[in-house]
Structures are given as structure tokens and as C-alpha cells.
N, C-alpha and C positions, 0 to 999 in steps of 0.2 A: 083209481084207474080212469074214472070218467074225467077227472081234471087233467090227467096226463094225455088222454085222447083229445081233449079240447086244446091242449098245447100243441099237439102234433099237427092238427089240421087247421088251416087258416080260415077262420070263421069270425063273424062279428062277436061271438061269445068269447073268443080267445082274447080279443082286445079288452073286453069288459073284465075278464078274469085277470089279465095282467094289471089293469088299473086297480082292481081290488087288492091284489097281492102287493102292489106298490104302496097302497095305503096301510096295509097290515105291517109292512116292514119299516114304517116310519114311526118315530116317537118310541113308545114303550112296546110296540108290537114285537120286535125281535126278542126282547127280554121275556115276554109272555110265551112266545113260541119255544124258546130255549127251556123255559121252566116246564112246559108241557112235555117236551121231548125228554127232558131229564127224568120227569116222573114216570113216563112210559118206559124208559130204559131201566129204571129201578124196579118197576113191576116185572119187566121181562127177566131181569137177573134173579128176582125173587122166585119167579115161576121155574126158571132153569135150576136154581138151587133146590127147590122143592122136588123137582123130578129126579135130580141126582141123589137126593136124600132117600126118596122112595126106592130107587133102584138099588142103592147101597143096602137098604133094609132087606130087600129081597135076597140079596147075595148073602147077607149075614144069616138069614133064616133058612138058608140052604135051598133057595129057589121056590119057596112057598109063596103063592100068590094070594094076596088078600083082596077080596072084591072091593072093599073101601079104598084100598090103595090104587086099584085099577081105575076107579072112578076119579080119584084125586089126580092120578097121573094123566088121564085123558083131559081133565079140566085144566091142569097146568100146561099140558102140551097145546091145548087150544088157545089158552091165554098167551103162551109164548109165541105161537104162530101168528096170532092176531097182532100182538105188540111188535113183533119183528117186521111183519108186513106193513104195519102202520109207520114204523120208523123208516123202512126202506122206501115206501111210496112218498113219505114226506120229504126225504132227502132227494128223491128223483124230481119231485115237484119244485123244490127249492133250486136245484141245479138247472132244470129246464127254464124256469123263470129267469134265473141269472143269465143264462146263455142267450135267451131270446131278447132280453133287454140289452145285453152287450151287443148282440147282432144289430138291433135297431139303432143303437148309438153309433156303431161303426158305419152302418149304411148312411145315416144322416151325415156323419163326418165325410164320407166319400162323396156324397152329393154336394156338400159345401166345397170340398176340394175341386170337384169337377166344375162347379160354377165359377170358382176363382180362376181355374185354368182357362175356362172359356173367356172370362172377362180379360184375363191377361193376354190371351191370344188375340182377342179383338183389339185391345189397346196396342199390342205389338204390331198387328196388321196396319192399324191406322198410323202408328209411328213410322213403320216401314214405308207406307204410302207417302207420308209427308217428307221423309228423307229422300225418296225417289224424286218427288217433285222439286225439292231443293237442289238435288244433284243435277236434274235436267236444267234448272235455271242457271246453275253455276256453269254447266257446259255451254249454254248459250252465251253467257257473259265471257267465257274463255274464248269462244270462237270470235266474238266481237272484238275482244282485246287483241287476239292474234291478227285479225284483219287490220285493225288500227295500227298495230306494230309493223305490219308489212307495208302499209301506206307511209308511215313515218320513216321506215328504213329506205324506201324508194326516194322520199323527199331528201333524206340525208345524203344518199348517194348522188342525187342530182345536184344538191348544194355543193358537195365535195367536188364533183366534176366541174361545176361552174367556177368554184374557187380555184381549181387547178388551171382552168382556161384563163380566168382573170389574172392569175399569177403569171402565166406565160405571156399574156398580153401586156401586163405591166412591165415585164422584163423587156419585151420588144419596144415599148414606149421609152424605157430608160435608155436602151441602146440607141434608138432614134434620136432621143434628146441629146445624148452625148455626141452623136455624129453631127447634129445640127449646130450644137455649141462649138464643136471644133471647126466646122465650116464657117460659122459666124466669126470665129476668131481669125481664121485665115483671110476671110473677106475684109475684116477690119485692118489686118496688117497690110493687105494689098492696097486697101484704100489709103492708108497712111503713107505707104510708099509712093502711091500715085500723087497724093497731095504734096508730098515732099518734092517729087520730080517737077510737078507743076509749078510749085513756088520757085524752084531753082530756075526753071526755064523763063519764068516771068521776070525774074531779077536780071537775067542775062540780057533780055530784050530791052530792058530799061536802061541798061548801061550802054 
């Protein structure tokens, strides 16, 4: 009962008791404990059998009570009570030790999981921060590229307008060239006709 009470309340003695039971359960400890428990159980069954045998004898004797049998019955009853209490308390101690150790292991596992979650969250936060910085950099580059594209578009539109103007101007030059060529041809023909007339008039004067 004292051991069970030490298990129930969290004291430095409980930690020492748990360590002691851990050592007992290592190696040949479990075999020894099972051997003791088996021996106690055999003694318990023997006491119970003796009590049943004494009561059966009383029934066969017609209810006559023998003082020796009363003493033996009380002795066997006390032994059975002690052995049963011993086995029950031993089982309780074993189960309490098992559950406390299991609870400690699970708490440790939960703490490890919490630490992993914290580290994962910290790493995820840093990764998110880096992604946000990269996204802002990409946005700035996108704005810069959009401004450059707008400038290039304006330059292309200006070049197209200049090309259209130059095309119209070249068409005007071609028309003007054709007109001048035609006038030149007319002037040459007129000049040839004048030369012909002049030569005729000169020949007449000579005659």
C-alpha cells in the first residue's frame, strides 16, 4: 500500500521507486517475480483447499465444530487473505508502474513532436518569408519589363508612322520624278523641233 501511495503522488521517491522497478524488470527480474507470484498463488490455492476440506468435514460430521479445525480454518483464512492481498497489491503495483512508464514515454514523444512542429513552423515561416521576398522582386522586374515594353511599343509605333510618312513621301517623289521626266522629254522634243526649224531657216538664207 505504501508503494501504491508513492506511485499516486508525484514525489522524488516515486522517481526513485520507478527506477528501482525498472531495474528489477530487467534481465532475470521478471522470471524471479513470476516464480514468487506462482509460489504465492500455489500457497493461496492450498489454503483455500484446506478451508474447503475443513468445512466439508464439518458438514459430514453433522455440524460438529472441532476447536482444532477452527484454529486451522482461521490460520488458512488468514494465509489466504494475506496471499490474495499480496497478489492483488503486486498486480496493482505492476500495472501502475507500467502505466506511469507508458505515460512518461508518451509525454516525451509528444514533446518531441511539439519540438518538430515548432521547428517545421519556423522553417515554413522562413521559407514563406523568402518566397514573399522573391515574389516582390519578381513583381518589380515585371513592372520594369512592362515599362520597357511600353517604351518599345511607342518606339515601334513612331517608327511605323515614320515609315508610312516616308512611303508617302517616296510616292510623291516618284510622281514628281515621272512628271519631270515627262517635261524633260517634252522639252527635248521641242528643242529638237526648234533645231530642225533653225537649220531649215539657215539653209534657205544660204540659198
